[in-house]
NUPA-544455 format. One record per residue (C-alpha): residue number from 0; x, y, z; residue in one letter. Coordinates in Angstrom, 2 decimals, padded with zeros to 5 digits. Layout:
BEGIN
+-----+---------+---------+---------+-----+
!   n !      xx !      yy !      zz ! res !
+-----+---------+---------+---------+-----+
! NUM !       X !       Y !       Z !   A !
...
+-----+---------+---------+---------+-----+
end
This chain:
BEGIN
+-----+---------+---------+---------+-----+
!   n !      xx !      yy !      zz ! res !
+-----+---------+---------+---------+-----+
!   0 ! -000.07 ! -000.12 !  000.01 !   M !
!   1 !  001.52 !  003.65 ! -000.66 !   S !
!   2 !  001.10 !  006.40 !  000.34 !   N !
!   3 ! -000.77 !  007.76 ! -002.74 !   L !
!   4 ! -004.37 !  009.13 ! -002.46 !   K !
!   5 ! -007.02 !  009.39 ! -005.25 !   C !
!   6 ! -006.71 !  013.42 ! -006.81 !   S !
!   7 ! -011.25 !  012.27 ! -006.66 !   Q !
!   8 ! -012.38 !  010.98 ! -003.58 !   C !
!   9 ! -008.79 !  010.83 ! -001.33 !   G !
!  10 ! -008.93 !  007.21 ! -000.47 !   A !
!  11 ! -005.71 !  005.31 ! -000.56 !   P !
!  12 ! -004.38 !  004.09 ! -004.08 !   V !
!  13 ! -003.73 !  000.37 ! -004.67 !   E !
!  14 ! -001.24 !  000.40 ! -006.91 !   T !
!  15 ! -002.97 ! -003.02 ! -008.85 !   N !
!  16 ! -005.66 ! -001.50 ! -010.14 !   R !
!  17 ! -006.12 !  001.53 ! -012.29 !   T !
!  18 ! -009.27 !  002.82 ! -011.07 !   H !
!  19 ! -010.72 !  003.66 ! -007.53 !   C !
!  20 ! -012.54 !  001.10 ! -006.03 !   K !
!  21 ! -015.05 !  004.07 ! -004.40 !   Y !
!  22 ! -015.44 !  006.40 ! -006.60 !   C !
!  23 ! -014.61 !  004.50 ! -010.24 !   G !
!  24 ! -011.33 !  007.77 ! -010.72 !   G !
!  25 ! -008.60 !  007.01 ! -012.89 !   K !
!  26 ! -005.36 !  006.90 ! -010.96 !   Y !
!  27 ! -002.62 !  008.83 ! -012.79 !   N !
!  28 !  000.44 !  007.55 ! -011.57 !   F !
!  29 !  003.72 !  010.23 ! -012.33 !   P !
!  30 !  004.66 !  007.68 ! -014.58 !   S !
!  31 !  001.59 !  007.55 ! -016.73 !   Q !
!  32 !  001.63 !  011.23 ! -016.69 !   A !
!  33 !  004.66 !  011.59 ! -018.02 !   A !
!  34 !  004.28 !  008.82 ! -020.98 !   A !
!  35 !  001.06 !  010.37 ! -021.86 !   Q !
!  36 !  002.94 !  013.68 ! -022.77 !   A !
!  37 !  005.30 !  011.79 ! -024.89 !   N !
!  38 !  002.85 !  009.93 ! -027.07 !   M !
!  39 !  002.37 !  010.56 ! -030.33 !   D !
!  40 ! -000.61 !  011.43 ! -032.41 !   E !
!  41 ! -000.96 !  008.05 ! -034.03 !   S !
!  42 ! -000.49 !  006.21 ! -030.70 !   T !
!  43 ! -003.05 !  009.23 ! -029.30 !   F !
!  44 ! -005.96 !  007.94 ! -032.12 !   Q !
!  45 ! -005.79 !  004.57 ! -032.02 !   Q !
!  46 ! -005.98 !  004.32 ! -028.20 !   R !
!  47 ! -008.87 !  006.64 ! -028.67 !   T !
!  48 ! -010.45 !  004.25 ! -031.32 !   S !
!  49 ! -010.18 !  001.29 ! -028.36 !   Q !
!  50 ! -012.13 !  002.89 ! -026.31 !   T !
!  51 ! -015.01 !  003.62 ! -028.61 !   S !
!  52 ! -015.72 !  006.89 ! -027.54 !   G !
!  53 ! -015.81 !  006.47 ! -023.77 !   H !
!  54 ! -014.07 !  009.15 ! -022.15 !   R !
!  55 ! -012.76 !  010.13 ! -018.70 !   E !
!  56 ! -013.10 !  012.78 ! -016.68 !   Y !
!  57 ! -011.03 !  014.24 ! -013.99 !   A !
!  58 ! -014.45 !  014.99 ! -011.60 !   S !
!  59 ! -015.91 !  011.05 ! -012.84 !   G !
!  60 ! -018.92 !  012.78 ! -014.27 !   I !
!  61 ! -019.30 !  012.40 ! -017.56 !   D !
!  62 ! -021.62 !  015.28 ! -018.92 !   P !
!  63 ! -023.93 !  012.77 ! -020.88 !   S !
!  64 ! -025.48 !  011.45 ! -017.64 !   W !
!  65 ! -029.16 !  012.58 ! -017.29 !   P !
!  66 ! -029.68 !  015.27 ! -014.44 !   I !
!  67 ! -032.20 !  013.98 ! -011.64 !   K !
!  68 ! -032.55 !  015.67 ! -008.30 !   S !
!  69 ! -031.06 !  014.08 ! -005.42 !   Q !
!  70 ! -033.97 !  015.61 ! -003.18 !   G !
!  71 ! -037.05 !  013.94 ! -005.24 !   L !
!  72 ! -035.21 !  010.66 ! -005.41 !   A !
!  73 ! -034.51 !  010.32 ! -001.93 !   A !
!  74 ! -038.07 !  011.74 ! -001.09 !   F !
!  75 ! -039.22 !  008.95 ! -003.85 !   L !
!  76 ! -037.19 !  006.32 ! -001.65 !   A !
!  77 ! -038.35 !  007.26 !  001.64 !   F !
!  78 ! -042.09 !  007.10 !  000.70 !   F !
!  79 ! -042.31 !  005.15 ! -002.63 !   F !
!  80 ! -039.53 !  002.96 ! -001.64 !   G !
!  81 ! -041.41 ! -000.69 ! -001.39 !   G !
!  82 ! -042.35 !  000.00 ! -005.20 !   L !
!  83 ! -038.95 !  001.02 ! -006.37 !   G !
!  84 ! -040.41 !  003.89 ! -007.67 !   L !
!  85 ! -036.54 !  005.51 ! -006.93 !   H !
!  86 ! -034.78 !  002.99 ! -008.97 !   K !
!  87 ! -037.11 !  003.72 ! -012.25 !   F !
!  88 ! -036.20 !  007.46 ! -011.27 !   Y !
!  89 ! -032.67 !  006.54 ! -011.40 !   L !
!  90 ! -032.66 !  004.74 ! -014.38 !   G !
!  91 ! -032.38 !  001.46 ! -012.90 !   R !
!  92 ! -035.51 ! -000.19 ! -014.17 !   P !
!  93 ! -034.73 ! -003.34 ! -013.76 !   W !
!  94 ! -034.21 ! -002.49 ! -010.06 !   M !
!  95 ! -037.19 ! -001.22 ! -009.96 !   G !
!  96 ! -038.76 ! -004.37 ! -011.14 !   L !
!  97 ! -037.30 ! -006.25 ! -008.64 !   F !
!  98 ! -038.50 ! -004.06 ! -005.92 !   Y !
!  99 ! -041.74 ! -003.45 ! -007.31 !   L !
! 100 ! -041.76 ! -008.22 ! -007.30 !   L !
! 101 ! -041.23 ! -008.28 ! -003.82 !   F !
! 102 ! -043.50 ! -005.35 ! -002.24 !   C !
! 103 ! -045.76 ! -007.62 ! -000.79 !   W !
! 104 ! -042.83 ! -008.74 !  001.80 !   S !
! 105 ! -042.04 ! -005.36 !  003.10 !   G !
! 106 ! -038.15 ! -005.88 !  002.41 !   A !
! 107 ! -038.33 ! -003.08 !  000.07 !   P !
! 108 ! -039.77 ! -000.57 !  002.09 !   T !
! 109 ! -037.60 ! -000.66 !  004.64 !   A !
! 110 ! -034.42 ! -001.29 !  002.17 !   I !
! 111 ! -036.05 !  002.09 !  000.04 !   G !
! 112 ! -036.28 !  004.24 !  003.84 !   M !
! 113 ! -032.83 !  003.63 !  004.16 !   I !
! 114 ! -032.18 !  004.67 !  000.84 !   E !
! 115 ! -033.83 !  007.68 !  000.72 !   G !
! 116 ! -031.37 !  008.11 !  004.04 !   V !
! 117 ! -028.57 !  007.44 !  002.31 !   V !
! 118 ! -029.26 !  009.71 ! -000.60 !   Y !
! 119 ! -030.32 !  012.80 !  001.89 !   L !
! 120 ! -026.49 !  012.40 !  003.86 !   L !
! 121 ! -024.47 !  011.09 !  000.25 !   Q !
! 122 ! -022.35 !  014.35 ! -000.84 !   N !
! 123 ! -023.32 !  015.58 ! -004.71 !   K !
! 124 ! -019.89 !  014.27 ! -005.88 !   H !
! 125 ! -020.78 !  010.78 ! -004.70 !   T !
! 126 ! -024.27 !  010.48 ! -005.38 !   F !
! 127 ! -023.54 !  011.26 ! -008.96 !   Q !
! 128 ! -020.89 !  008.87 ! -009.46 !   V !
! 129 ! -023.15 !  005.81 ! -008.17 !   K !
! 130 ! -026.00 !  006.35 ! -009.40 !   N !
! 131 ! -024.56 !  007.79 ! -013.30 !   K !
! 132 ! -026.48 !  010.97 ! -013.27 !   V !
! 133 ! -025.79 !  015.09 ! -012.64 !   R !
! 134 ! -027.99 !  016.44 ! -009.99 !   I !
! 135 ! -028.89 !  020.91 ! -010.76 !   F !
! 136 ! -027.82 !  023.22 ! -008.36 !   T !
+-----+---------+---------+---------+-----+
end
């Protein structure tokens, strides 16, 4: 374990990984930065074509993600979590169907209330990265 920290969330950097396991931010080790600076144009084009249009952003937040409200997601989770409305709202319809399928048991209601509180307590950046949404201010 090194004493380096993730530039996105401040978590300790694991040298055997290329992305942070907490926030998904890409590690940029000094040797990698030097190598990228010396990369010629053809290598850059090959590398970007291999990623098939996927770009990494310094904040970990992709501008193409849909804009959602953190407060509304928390409200839906707390009051309608048993029906999975918060999952549908956040763009995870299969999880919403799973909640809806088991709404008779009461477990999704309890989990939804917990998720509602978690949504309220999360900072904005973590909420956006975990749910792959942007929030409006």
